[in-house]
Steps between C-alpha positions, in 0.01 A plus 500: 500500500748588771373646827662815637626445851510819703685421818715699738534874472523629149590847389271678259745432216526129586121472507467678164763269349316188625174627349670588171680165485167322538259719302734679258373842403133406544483699826681799646527559875377856556512536878775427750535139622473508881473131588335180385174567689459856373322594178692629201348685207562333167443627145395257230714626212266376226197705605640740762268385780633565851404260778621398843617153596652374823861417416472146641211431259755503220601155625159334471464131417547557129712813540280703271316826559263656252402855421135575576449560126597138436220356711222744429515727807452877488793690359571863422570477130241566230386169346571624150863573582542145632374347175713741294818346644 
């Protein structure tokens, strides 16, 4: 799996394109990108969960972030609606 490299100053659109190029439509950037050390709000399109992640964390060792629903953390959706998908 390719690692996203976030270097230099990116515009919001450039950041969104890098995320889309790496993750496809799995996530949607909901808040404005304001720098690699600032949090952005992301929506997991499968379940609708919103969560914050520091932009630079998108370039972790394996280049993979997970929605809280994917690793058993608290999330806002009703459990039955998750299993109905």
